[in-house]
KEKE-3310 file (N, C-alpha, C; in steps of 0.2 Angstrom, whole numbers, plus 5000, padded with zeros to 4 digits):
npx = (5225:5224:5221:5214:5216:5210:5215:5212:5219:5217:5221:5236:5246:5254:5270:5276:5284:5275:5272:5285:5287:5276:5279:5290:5284:5275:5283:5290:5280:5278:5269:5261:5259:5255:5258:5252:5252:5237:5229:5220:5226:5225:5232:5234:5233:5235:5235:5240:5239:5242:5229:5230:5242:5238:5229:5237:5244:5234:5231:5243:5242:5232:5240:5252:5268:5279:5278:5266:5248:5235:5218:5207:5203:5199:5193:5193:5188:5193:5193:5208:5220:5232:5241:5252:5270:5280:5281:5277:5281:5271:5271)
npy = (5697:5683:5683:5681:5685:5687:5693:5700:5708:5719:5726:5734:5724:5713:5708:5719:5718:5716:5704:5701:5713:5713:5701:5706:5717:5710:5701:5710:5714:5704:5693:5678:5667:5668:5675:5676:5676:5676:5667:5676:5689:5695:5698:5687:5687:5679:5680:5678:5683:5696:5707:5721:5722:5715:5724:5734:5728:5727:5740:5744:5736:5743:5753:5747:5742:5755:5754:5748:5749:5750:5745:5739:5732:5718:5712:5699:5693:5679:5664:5660:5647:5643:5636:5641:5644:5656:5669:5667:5667:5660:5650)
npz = (6475:6464:6447:6430:6413:6397:6382:6366:6353:6340:6324:6317:6322:6320:6315:6320:6332:6343:6350:6357:6364:6372:6380:6387:6394:6402:6409:6417:6425:6432:6428:6422:6408:6391:6374:6358:6339:6330:6317:6310:6310:6322:6339:6352:6370:6385:6402:6419:6436:6448:6450:6448:6441:6430:6425:6421:6411:6402:6399:6393:6381:6374:6368:6363:6355:6348:6333:6331:6327:6336:6335:6341:6356:6365:6380:6392:6407:6417:6427:6436:6432:6436:6427:6421:6420:6421:6407:6390:6373:6361:6347)
capx = (5221:5225:5216:5216:5213:5211:5215:5213:5221:5216:5225:5242:5249:5259:5276:5279:5287:5270:5273:5291:5286:5271:5282:5294:5280:5272:5288:5292:5275:5277:5264:5263:5255:5258:5256:5253:5248:5231:5229:5216:5230:5225:5236:5230:5237:5232:5239:5238:5243:5239:5224:5233:5247:5235:5226:5243:5246:5228:5232:5248:5239:5229:5245:5257:5274:5279:5276:5259:5242:5230:5212:5202:5206:5194:5196:5188:5191:5192:5196:5215:5221:5239:5244:5258:5276:5283:5277:5281:5278:5269:5272)
capy = (5691:5680:5684:5679:5689:5684:5699:5700:5715:5720:5732:5732:5721:5707:5711:5725:5716:5716:5699:5702:5719:5710:5697:5710:5720:5705:5698:5715:5715:5697:5689:5672:5666:5668:5679:5673:5678:5672:5667:5682:5695:5698:5695:5684:5687:5676:5681:5677:5687:5701:5711:5728:5721:5713:5730:5738:5725:5729:5747:5744:5733:5748:5757:5742:5745:5761:5752:5745:5753:5746:5747:5736:5727:5714:5709:5694:5691:5672:5661:5658:5640:5642:5632:5644:5645:5661:5672:5665:5668:5654:5651)
capz = (6473:6458:6442:6424:6408:6390:6378:6359:6350:6332:6321:6314:6328:6318:6312:6323:6338:6348:6355:6361:6369:6377:6384:6391:6399:6406:6414:6421:6429:6436:6426:6419:6403:6384:6369:6351:6334:6327:6309:6307:6310:6329:6344:6358:6376:6391:6407:6426:6441:6452:6446:6447:6436:6424:6422:6418:6404:6397:6397:6388:6375:6370:6364:6360:6354:6343:6326:6331:6327:6339:6333:6345:6362:6368:6387:6395:6414:6418:6433:6435:6433:6438:6423:6418:6423:6416:6402:6384:6366:6358:6339)
cpx = (5223:5220:5219:5213:5215:5210:5216:5214:5221:5220:5231:5246:5253:5264:5279:5281:5282:5271:5279:5290:5281:5274:5286:5290:5277:5277:5290:5286:5274:5272:5266:5258:5258:5255:5257:5250:5243:5231:5225:5220:5229:5231:5232:5235:5232:5237:5236:5242:5239:5235:5227:5238:5244:5232:5231:5245:5240:5229:5238:5246:5235:5233:5249:5263:5274:5276:5269:5254:5236:5223:5206:5206:5200:5197:5191:5191:5189:5195:5203:5215:5227:5243:5251:5264:5280:5278:5281:5277:5277:5269:5267)
cpy = (5690:5681:5681:5683:5686:5690:5697:5707:5714:5726:5730:5730:5715:5710:5717:5724:5717:5710:5699:5708:5717:5706:5701:5714:5715:5702:5704:5716:5709:5693:5683:5671:5666:5673:5675:5676:5674:5673:5673:5688:5698:5695:5693:5684:5684:5676:5680:5681:5692:5706:5718:5727:5719:5719:5734:5735:5727:5736:5748:5741:5738:5752:5752:5746:5751:5759:5750:5751:5749:5749:5745:5731:5724:5711:5705:5692:5684:5670:5659:5650:5638:5637:5634:5644:5650:5664:5670:5667:5661:5655:5646)
cpz = (6465:6453:6435:6419:6401:6386:6371:6357:6343:6330:6317:6320:6326:6314:6314:6331:6344:6353:6359:6366:6374:6382:6389:6396:6404:6411:6419:6427:6434:6434:6423:6413:6396:6380:6362:6346:6332:6320:6306:6307:6317:6333:6350:6364:6382:6397:6414:6431:6445:6448:6444:6441:6429:6420:6418:6411:6399:6395:6392:6381:6371:6366:6360:6359:6349:6336:6326:6330:6329:6337:6338:6350:6365:6375:6390:6402:6415:6425:6432:6436:6436:6434:6420:6422:6419:6411:6395:6378:6363:6350:6336)
residu = (MET:MET:ARG:ARG:VAL:HIS:ILE:THR:VAL:ALA:GLY:ARG:VAL:GLN:GLY:VAL:PHE:PHE:ARG:ALA:ASN:THR:GLN:GLU:VAL:ALA:GLN:ARG:LEU:GLY:LEU:SER:GLY:TYR:VAL:ARG:ASN:LEU:PRO:ASP:GLY:ARG:VAL:GLU:VAL:VAL:ALA:GLU:GLY:ASP:GLU:GLU:ALA:LEU:GLN:LYS:LEU:ILE:ASP:TRP:CYS:HIS:LYS:GLY:PRO:PRO:LEU:ALA:ARG:VAL:GLU:ARG:VAL:GLU:VAL:ARG:TRP:GLU:ASN:PRO:THR:GLY:GLU:PHE:SER:GLY:PHE:HIS:ILE:ARG:TYR)
# end
């Protein structure tokens, strides 16, 4: 079943390759959506795909790449819109 998740990640998550690694993980899991830095220092991830794959992405976001220090992850499940083709970094 198609699902959509909106994730925000706080901590030391900018300048540590969080976006690039998130994109790599999401593409490997077959997800679509985007990742971007927020002005307040958090990272936002919006992804659509299989619920099991989305859960794996959420689990990964709790750790992040080696240089990250994740302090808080907020997860909100939403209805999928099908608006994305591929998974991209937004600037």
